[in-house]
C-alpha positions as semicolon CSV with decimal commas, in nm:
position;residue;x (nm);y (nm);z (nm)
1;M;1,766;0,101;-0,522
2;G;1,457;0,109;-0,280
3;E;1,219;-0,186;-0,286
4;V;0,886;-0,084;-0,453
5;I;0,593;-0,256;-0,263
6;A;0,231;-0,234;-0,397
7;F;-0,051;-0,256;-0,154
8;A;-0,337;-0,414;-0,359
9;N;-0,676;-0,584;-0,312
10;Q;-0,964;-0,536;-0,549
11;K;-1,186;-0,533;-0,258
12;G;-1,251;-0,189;-0,079
13;G;-1,263;-0,146;0,300
14;V;-1,007;-0,407;0,399
15;G;-0,748;-0,182;0,545
16;K;-0,526;-0,132;0,239
17;T;-0,463;0,240;0,288
18;T;-0,435;0,198;0,682
19;T;-0,177;-0,068;0,628
20;A;0,021;0,128;0,370
21;V;0,034;0,442;0,583
22;N;0,079;0,295;0,917
23;L;0,345;0,028;0,807
24;G;0,523;0,322;0,610
25;A;0,518;0,534;0,933
26;Y;0,675;0,249;1,150
27;L;0,931;0,147;0,883
28;A;1,035;0,531;0,886
29;R;1,067;0,515;1,271
30;R;1,287;0,220;1,223
31;D;1,533;0,454;1,049
32;Q;1,416;0,342;0,694
33;R;1,380;0,618;0,437
34;V;1,024;0,579;0,301
35;L;0,830;0,719;0,004
36;L;0,445;0,657;0,016
37;V;0,303;0,716;-0,338
38;D;-0,088;0,760;-0,332
39;V;-0,192;0,587;-0,649
40;D;-0,573;0,599;-0,553
41;P;-0,793;0,873;-0,682
42;Q;-0,978;0,879;-0,353
43;A;-0,660;1,020;-0,207
44;N;-0,701;0,864;0,140
45;A;-0,364;0,813;0,211
46;T;-0,286;1,191;0,136
47;S;-0,571;1,312;0,370
48;G;-0,491;1,048;0,622
49;L;-0,139;1,183;0,672
50;G;-0,274;1,556;0,693
51;C;-0,120;1,644;0,354
52;A;-0,253;1,813;0,028
53;P;-0,122;1,849;-0,306
54;V;0,107;2,163;-0,298
55;R;0,278;2,148;-0,653
56;G;0,032;1,914;-0,794
57;S;-0,075;1,551;-0,753
58;L;0,026;1,215;-0,911
59;Y;-0,197;1,292;-1,197
60;D;0,044;1,573;-1,305
61;A;0,313;1,318;-1,340
62;F;0,111;1,079;-1,531
63;S;0,004;1,353;-1,760
64;G;0,369;1,472;-1,821
65;A;0,317;1,813;-1,655
66;A;0,553;1,738;-1,366
67;T;0,809;1,489;-1,254
68;L;0,762;1,259;-0,964
69;T;1,039;1,458;-0,783
70;D;0,842;1,782;-0,825
71;L;0,542;1,635;-0,625
72;I;0,717;1,490;-0,323
73;V;0,610;1,641;0,007
74;A;0,727;1,595;0,355
75;T;0,487;1,453;0,607
76;G;0,481;1,501;0,983
77;E;0,662;1,166;1,017
78;P;1,043;1,174;1,007
79;N;1,183;0,992;0,717
80;L;0,850;0,951;0,556
81;D;0,778;1,134;0,239
82;L;0,455;1,139;0,020
83;V;0,367;1,175;-0,351
84;P;-0,005;1,306;-0,290
85;S;-0,303;1,208;-0,493
86;A;-0,621;1,388;-0,597
87;P;-0,958;1,299;-0,765
88;D;-0,835;1,413;-1,086
89;L;-0,595;1,094;-1,106
90;A;-0,927;0,904;-1,208
91;G;-0,881;1,067;-1,558
92;A;-0,534;0,900;-1,590
93;E;-0,734;0,565;-1,624
94;I;-0,890;0,692;-1,934
95;E;-0,591;0,878;-2,075
96;L;-0,360;0,566;-2,037
97;V;-0,563;0,361;-2,269
98;G;-0,408;0,500;-2,576
99;A;-0,062;0,570;-2,421
100;H;0,247;0,394;-2,552
101;A;0,377;0,135;-2,305
102;R;0,068;0,217;-2,090
103;E;0,148;-0,037;-1,827
104;Y;0,489;0,104;-1,754
105;V;0,427;0,472;-1,712
106;L;0,447;0,462;-1,329
107;R;0,773;0,230;-1,340
108;A;0,937;0,502;-1,550
109;L;0,828;0,781;-1,319
110;L;0,975;0,594;-1,010
111;H;1,304;0,532;-1,150
112;P;1,465;0,870;-1,082
113;V;1,367;0,862;-0,705
114;R;1,405;0,503;-0,604
115;D;1,769;0,535;-0,508
116;R;1,672;0,802;-0,242
117;Y;1,469;0,556;-0,044
118;D;1,484;0,220;0,135
119;F;1,111;0,156;0,064
120;V;0,873;0,293;-0,193
121;L;0,521;0,208;-0,101
122;L;0,233;0,221;-0,351
123;D;-0,118;0,251;-0,221
124;C;-0,336;0,119;-0,501
125;P;-0,707;0,182;-0,578
126;P;-0,960;-0,098;-0,486
127;S;-0,980;-0,211;-0,830
128;L;-0,781;-0,393;-1,103
129;G;-0,787;-0,118;-1,365
130;L;-0,483;0,043;-1,547
131;I;-0,360;0,242;-1,247
132;T;-0,331;-0,050;-1,032
133;L;-0,179;-0,258;-1,326
134;N;0,077;0,019;-1,341
135;A;0,153;-0,010;-0,977
136;L;0,195;-0,392;-1,013
137;A;0,414;-0,363;-1,328
138;A;0,637;-0,108;-1,119
139;A;0,648;-0,306;-0,807
140;D;0,915;-0,554;-0,690
141;E;0,675;-0,694;-0,430
142;V;0,298;-0,686;-0,342
143;I;0,129;-0,702;0,002
144;I;-0,241;-0,784;0,012
145;P;-0,446;-0,675;0,325
146;V;-0,725;-0,925;0,393
147;Q;-1,009;-0,839;0,611
148;C;-1,095;-1,114;0,854
149;E;-1,437;-1,172;0,710
150;Y;-1,581;-1,458;0,491
151;L;-1,634;-1,248;0,195
152;A;-1,277;-1,126;0,180
153;L;-1,190;-1,489;0,107
154;E;-1,375;-1,498;-0,218
155;G;-1,168;-1,229;-0,405
156;L;-0,844;-1,396;-0,308
157;S;-0,817;-1,659;-0,576
158;H;-0,915;-1,396;-0,838
159;L;-0,660;-1,163;-0,718
160;A;-0,399;-1,439;-0,706
161;G;-0,479;-1,516;-1,075
162;T;-0,444;-1,154;-1,152
163;L;-0,095;-1,134;-1,002
164;E;0,009;-1,447;-1,208
165;R;-0,113;-1,288;-1,529
166;V;0,087;-0,964;-1,433
167;R;0,412;-1,176;-1,390
168;Q;0,346;-1,348;-1,726
169;L;0,276;-1,030;-1,929
170;F;0,448;-0,735;-1,767
171;N;0,644;-0,806;-1,448
172;P;0,814;-1,147;-1,419
173;A;1,002;-1,058;-1,104
174;L;0,681;-0,953;-0,905
175;R;0,670;-1,136;-0,584
176;L;0,405;-1,189;-0,322
177;E;0,548;-1,060;0,000
178;G;0,262;-1,151;0,201
179;L;-0,090;-1,115;0,321
180;V;-0,184;-0,888;0,615
181;L;-0,478;-1,009;0,818
182;T;-0,669;-0,697;0,931
183;M;-0,972;-0,600;1,137
184;F;-0,951;-0,905;1,342
185;D;-1,203;-0,963;1,610
186;P;-1,090;-1,245;1,851
187;R;-1,443;-1,276;1,980
188;T;-1,575;-1,423;1,673
189;T;-1,536;-1,778;1,553
190;L;-1,553;-1,661;1,204
191;A;-1,252;-1,435;1,233
192;Q;-1,048;-1,743;1,370
193;Q;-1,170;-1,952;1,079
194;V;-1,074;-1,687;0,807
195;V;-0,729;-1,661;0,968
196;A;-0,676;-2,030;0,959
197;E;-0,812;-2,054;0,597
198;V;-0,591;-1,787;0,466
199;R;-0,277;-1,914;0,638
200;R;-0,341;-2,265;0,496
201;H;-0,365;-2,130;0,134
202;F;-0,100;-1,863;0,165
203;P;0,204;-1,963;0,374
204;Q;0,354;-1,606;0,318
205;T;0,089;-1,453;0,545
206;F;0,241;-1,232;0,811
207;T;0,236;-1,372;1,167
208;T;0,128;-1,021;1,291
209;V;-0,256;-0,986;1,289
210;V;-0,400;-0,631;1,297
211;P;-0,696;-0,595;1,522
212;R;-1,025;-0,403;1,491
213;S;-0,953;-0,060;1,673
214;V;-1,133;0,251;1,721
215;R;-0,809;0,444;1,731
216;L;-0,719;0,306;1,383
217;S;-1,034;0,435;1,253
218;E;-1,006;0,769;1,411
219;S;-0,638;0,865;1,322
220;P;-0,694;0,955;0,955
221;S;-0,941;1,222;1,057
222;H;-0,662;1,389;1,251
223;G;-0,430;1,353;0,965
224;L;-0,199;1,143;1,159
225;S;-0,051;0,782;1,154
226;I;-0,160;0,564;1,446
227;A;0,218;0,590;1,550
228;A;0,166;0,967;1,608
229;Y;-0,201;0,951;1,723
230;A;-0,228;0,676;1,971
231;P;0,114;0,492;1,998
232;A;0,001;0,279;2,286
233;S;-0,306;0,154;2,127
234;R;-0,350;-0,217;1,999
235;G;-0,362;-0,088;1,636
236;A;-0,025;0,088;1,692
237;Q;0,136;-0,221;1,851
238;A;0,035;-0,433;1,567
239;Y;0,163;-0,210;1,293
240;A;0,481;-0,162;1,485
241;A;0,522;-0,540;1,501
242;L;0,438;-0,577;1,142
243;A;0,716;-0,328;1,052
244;D;0,961;-0,540;1,262
245;E;0,842;-0,874;1,124
246;M;0,889;-0,719;0,763
247;L;1,254;-0,592;0,846
248;A;1,330;-0,934;1,014
249;R;1,235;-1,121;0,694
250;R;1,493;-0,921;0,498
251;V;1,765;-0,990;0,765
252;R;1,690;-1,372;0,733
253;S;1,703;-1,354;0,345
């Protein structure tokens, strides 16, 4: 069955969706079958790939109106499929409160499709509510994008504590795959210090560092991954390297 990886950070604006979309695109270009599930009501992964809900959004699966299989759409990237999101997914946060086994709804939804893919990537909302908890309970691993700024460090200990509680209560097998350092500006001493501090506390941090990049910022407005929009850019090279590093970890293990 495919590996389920959640991209999570309760802080917004850290490059979480950018990482989920572009790492997914490069894994797909490495002949991996990838399903990206947009678990965020803001639906940025959906719009960033130039897609829109055709037969419904992830909310319809949460509400029981559709199966996940019904919702899967092809993207412009070969080997990369998407389960789109929409703003109505925010309603699932409220509706899940009274649901039976409410933390495991997404896990059950994913079960029938996992064997079709090598990787199932879950782009979580920037919060630690019930929707994110569903993603963490469904995941085998979690990747945490971290912006190379001081304030990004403050939430990491809180997030690490949350992951530990999720392991204890809902998903003992959940592993921290690693942290991805994003929006790195080599011209600033602060960015260098943040990189060093994160690596000191989290040895699982990926070697690849994603730089600040205008092209990375532009690509979602064109509905394209960075691999399709600006393959020669620094951002594209970073995500290509990140995909290679991730696959190399699996060969070593």
